C-alpha positions as CSV (number, residue, x, y, z in Angstrom):
1,M,67.0,190.6,-24.5
2,P,64.9,192.5,-27.3
3,T,64.8,189.4,-29.7
4,T,63.2,187.3,-26.9
5,D,60.6,189.9,-26.3
6,A,59.9,190.2,-30.0
7,R,59.5,186.5,-30.4
8,A,57.1,186.3,-27.4
9,R,55.0,189.1,-29.1
10,L,55.0,187.4,-32.3
11,Q,53.9,184.0,-30.8
12,E,51.0,186.0,-28.9
13,R,49.8,187.4,-32.2
14,I,50.0,183.9,-33.9
15,D,48.0,182.4,-31.0
16,A,45.3,185.2,-31.4
17,L,45.2,184.6,-35.2
18,N,44.8,180.9,-34.5
19,N,41.8,181.6,-32.2
20,R,40.4,184.1,-34.7
21,L,40.7,181.6,-37.6
22,R,38.3,179.1,-35.7
23,L,35.8,181.9,-35.2
24,D,36.0,183.0,-38.9
25,S,36.0,179.8,-40.5
26,N,33.2,180.9,-42.8
27,D,34.1,184.5,-42.9
28,L,35.7,186.4,-45.7
29,D,38.5,187.4,-43.4
30,Y,39.7,183.9,-43.1
31,E,42.2,184.0,-46.0
32,T,43.5,187.3,-44.6
33,H,44.1,186.1,-41.2
34,L,45.6,182.8,-42.5
35,R,48.0,184.8,-44.6
36,Q,49.0,187.0,-41.8
37,K,49.5,183.9,-39.6
38,R,51.7,182.4,-42.2
39,Q,53.9,185.5,-42.4
40,L,54.4,185.8,-38.8
41,Q,55.2,182.2,-38.3
42,A,57.8,182.5,-41.0
43,L,59.3,185.7,-39.3
44,L,59.2,183.8,-35.8
45,D,61.0,180.8,-37.4
46,R,63.7,182.9,-38.8
47,L,64.2,184.7,-35.5
48,K,64.5,181.4,-33.6
49,L,67.0,180.0,-36.2
50,R,69.1,183.3,-35.9
51,A,68.9,182.9,-32.0
52,E,70.1,179.2,-32.2
53,K,73.0,180.0,-34.5
54,Q,74.4,182.6,-31.9
């Protein structure tokens, strides 16, 4: 199912950003990575909610 694959890819990207946030805690990119993570998490949450409703 394509949405399952998409959710898995989103989760992998979120996990990668979490790792990057730990490394960049004193870096200027921290806020950028944090914003990206929040956007991806919101998208993933919407996909999961949509899948639960079906």
